[in-house]
C-alpha positions in Angstrom: -8.0 1.7 39.5 -8.0 2.3 43.3 -5.8 0.2 45.3 -8.2 -0.2 48.2 -12.0 0.2 47.9 -14.6 1.7 49.8 -16.0 -1.3 50.9 -13.2 -2.7 52.1 -12.6 0.3 54.5 -15.8 0.2 55.8 -16.3 -3.7 56.7 -12.9 -3.0 59.0 -14.5 -0.4 60.7 -11.7 2.0 59.3 -14.5 4.7 59.7 -15.2 5.5 63.5 -13.1 7.8 64.9 -13.0 9.0 68.5 -15.2 10.7 70.8 -16.8 13.9 69.8 -15.2 15.9 72.7 -11.7 14.4 71.8 -11.2 15.6 68.6 -8.9 17.7 66.6 -9.8 20.6 65.3 -7.1 20.0 61.8 -9.1 16.8 61.5 -12.3 18.2 60.2 -11.7 18.2 56.5 -11.9 14.6 57.0 -14.6 14.4 59.3 -18.2 12.8 57.3 -20.4 13.5 60.5 -21.2 12.7 63.9 -23.5 9.7 65.6 -23.6 9.1 69.2 -21.4 11.5 70.2 -18.6 9.8 67.8 -16.9 11.3 64.9 -17.1 9.1 61.7 -14.5 9.5 59.1 -15.1 10.3 55.6 -13.9 7.2 54.1 -13.9 8.9 50.5 -11.1 10.7 51.2 -9.1 7.7 53.4 -9.3 6.3 49.9 -7.7 9.0 47.9 -5.2 9.5 51.1 -4.4 5.8 50.7 -3.9 5.8 47.5 -2.0 9.1 47.4 0.4 7.7 49.9 0.8 3.4 48.0 2.2 5.7 44.8 4.9 7.3 47.2 6.1 4.3 48.7 6.2 2.7 45.7 8.5 5.2 44.4 10.4 4.9 47.4 10.7 1.0 46.8 11.6 1.1 43.4 14.6 3.5 44.5 16.0 0.9 46.5 15.4 3.4 49.8 13.9 2.2 53.0 10.4 2.9 54.5 10.7 2.6 58.4 7.2 1.4 60.2 6.6 2.5 63.9 3.5 1.1 66.1 4.7 0.3 69.5 0.4 0.1 70.3 -0.9 -3.4 71.5 -3.8 -3.0 68.8 -0.8 -2.9 65.4 2.3 -4.9 67.2 1.8 -8.5 65.6 0.2 -6.6 62.3 3.1 -4.5 61.5 5.7 -6.8 62.2 3.6 -10.0 59.8 2.5 -7.6 57.0 6.1 -5.6 57.0 8.2 -8.3 57.2 7.0 -9.5 54.2 8.4 -6.9 52.1 11.5 -6.6 54.1 11.2 -3.4 55.3 12.2 -2.4 59.0 10.1 -1.9 61.6 10.0 -0.4 65.3 6.9 -2.3 67.5 8.4 -2.1 71.1 9.4 0.8 72.1 11.0 3.7 70.1 14.5 4.4 71.6 14.4 7.8 71.6 17.4 9.4 69.1 16.9 6.6 66.7 16.4 9.0 63.9 18.5 12.3 65.6 21.0 10.0 67.4 21.2 7.2 64.8 25.2 6.5 65.0 24.9 5.6 68.2 22.1 2.7 67.4 24.4 1.8 64.6 27.0 1.3 67.1 24.3 -1.1 69.3 23.2 -3.2 65.9 26.8 -3.3 65.6 27.2 -5.1 68.7 24.5 -7.6 68.2 26.2 -8.3 64.8 29.0 -9.2 66.5 27.5 -11.1 69.5 25.7 -13.1 66.4 29.4 -14.0 65.1 30.6 -15.1 68.5 27.7 -17.2 69.0 28.2 -19.1 65.4 31.9 -19.3 66.2 33.6 -22.6 67.6 34.9 -20.2 70.7 31.4 -20.0 72.0 31.7 -23.7 72.9 34.7 -22.8 75.3 33.0 -20.1 77.5 31.6 -20.9 80.7 27.8 -21.5 80.6 27.1 -18.5 83.1 28.7 -16.2 80.6 27.0 -17.8 77.2 23.8 -17.1 79.7 24.5 -13.9 80.1 25.4 -13.4 76.3 22.4 -15.0 75.1 19.9 -12.6 77.3 21.6 -9.2 76.0 21.5 -10.9 72.4 17.6 -11.2 72.9 17.3 -7.6 74.9 18.9 -6.1 71.8 16.8 -8.4 69.3 13.6 -7.2 71.0 14.5 -3.8 70.7 16.7 -3.2 67.4 15.7 -7.1 65.7 14.1 -5.5 62.8 16.1 -2.5 62.0 19.5 -4.6 62.2 19.8 -4.1 58.4 19.4 -0.1 58.5 22.5 1.3 57.6 21.6 4.1 57.0 18.9 6.4 57.9 15.1 5.8 56.1 13.9 7.2 53.4 10.4 7.7 54.9 8.6 6.7 58.4 4.9 5.2 58.5 3.9 6.1 62.0 0.6 4.2 63.3 -0.6 6.7 66.4 1.1 10.1 65.7 0.3 11.1 69.4 1.6 8.0 70.8 4.7 7.8 68.9 5.0 11.8 69.0 8.8 11.4 69.6 9.1 9.6 66.2 7.1 12.0 64.5 9.2 14.7 66.3 12.6 13.2 65.2 11.3 12.6 61.5 9.9 16.4 61.1 14.0 17.5 62.9 15.0 16.0 60.0 13.1 16.6 57.3 12.1 12.6 56.3 9.1 12.2 55.1 6.4 10.8 57.1 3.5 9.1 56.5 0.6 8.0 59.1 -2.8 7.3 60.0 -4.5 9.9 61.9 -7.3 9.1 64.2 -10.3 12.1 65.1 -7.9 13.0 68.1 -4.8 13.6 66.5 -3.6 16.8 64.4 -2.4 15.5 60.6 -0.7 18.7 59.9 2.2 17.1 61.6 3.1 14.2 58.7 3.1 14.6 55.1 1.1 12.0 54.1 -2.2 11.7 56.7 -4.2 8.8 56.2 -7.4 9.5 58.1 -8.7 6.0 60.0 -9.2 4.3 62.7 -6.2 3.9 64.4 -7.4 1.5 67.2 -8.7 -1.3 65.7 -6.4 -4.5 64.2 -8.7 -5.0 61.4 -8.5 -0.6 60.0 -4.8 -1.1 60.7 -4.4 -4.0 58.8 -6.7 -2.5 55.9 -5.1 0.5 55.5 -1.3 -1.1 55.2 -2.5 -3.9 52.7 -2.6 -1.5 49.6 0.7 0.3 50.9 2.8 -3.2 51.5 0.9 -4.3 48.2 2.5 -1.1 46.1 6.2 -1.4 48.0 6.3 -4.6 46.9 5.1 -3.9 43.0 8.3 -1.2 43.2 11.0 -3.6 44.5 9.3 -6.6 41.3 10.1 -3.3 39.3 13.3 -2.8 40.5 14.4 -6.0 40.1 13.3 -6.0 36.9 15.2 -2.6 35.9 18.4 -4.4 37.1 17.5 -7.3 35.0 17.2 -5.0 32.2 20.3 -3.2 32.7 22.6 -6.1 32.9 20.7 -7.4 29.6 21.5 -4.8 28.0 25.1 -4.5 29.2 26.0 -8.4 28.2 24.1 -6.9 24.5 26.8 -4.2 24.8 30.1 -6.2 26.2 29.2 -8.9 22.9 28.8 -5.8 20.5 32.1 -4.7 21.5 33.9 -8.3 21.3 32.5 -8.6 17.8 33.8 -5.4 16.9 37.2 -6.0 18.4 37.1 -9.0 16.1 36.7 -7.8 13.0 38.8 -4.8 13.4 41.3 -7.6 14.5 40.4 -9.5 11.8 40.7 -6.5 9.3 44.2 -5.7 10.5 45.4 -8.9 9.9 44.1 -8.6 6.4 45.6 -5.3 5.6 49.5 -6.6 7.0 49.3 -9.4 4.5 48.3 -7.6 2.2 50.8 -5.4 2.4 53.3 -8.0 2.9 56.1 -8.2 0.1 55.7 -11.3 -2.6 58.5 -13.5 -2.8 60.7 -13.5 -6.4 59.9 -15.9 -8.6 62.9 -17.8 -10.4 63.0 -17.4 -13.9 
């Protein structure tokens, strides 16, 4: 069964593209028709591409790796942040910090600085600092949180990047391509789908459309995480069973050794 239904995408207006004069010829395979000067996206292709992307995202989540979501446009910010936060994936919804992927070491230093500030704020020493210094520290913390807050737990490069609007996030796309990081993206009729590995043709200007595409992706990620936990529990149970079996074997060997030693022990001479 498909992860997303045609009717759901239709109700969310995923089929509305841009004006014909703004189209990208590379999107021709995903365009159904033109109506009133606007290109209409073939939602059957969208369903197919969503299912494909969802399966790959599930596989990545099952392996324990992260998918970084990028959506800094106004229509996508809140939608992406709320949905992605539920599955514990990192996201960027403010400004893409240039070099975030290609210069990841520097970004990690900024994240470490934010962690150091957190430890300082939680420590008793923070109350001994002057009020002015406390305000400066809190402002710096808020600035770092705004730019890097959601990627604070990203200790290594993401396994993939999910992008809303490849034209607006062209720097993120370029960095991911340079590092050969797989990319997912919602691509509208004015975009080039060949820039990403898993393009999903859909309206990228409406929050409902973005949510409709993102929902099955997040559900697939959640399934992958659940399967990972189940596999961990099964492995732990197997290890426990192996440990119990080893203990039983060791006990049996010890008992057998004792019986052999007793049978070999010379018996005391009898008095006649």
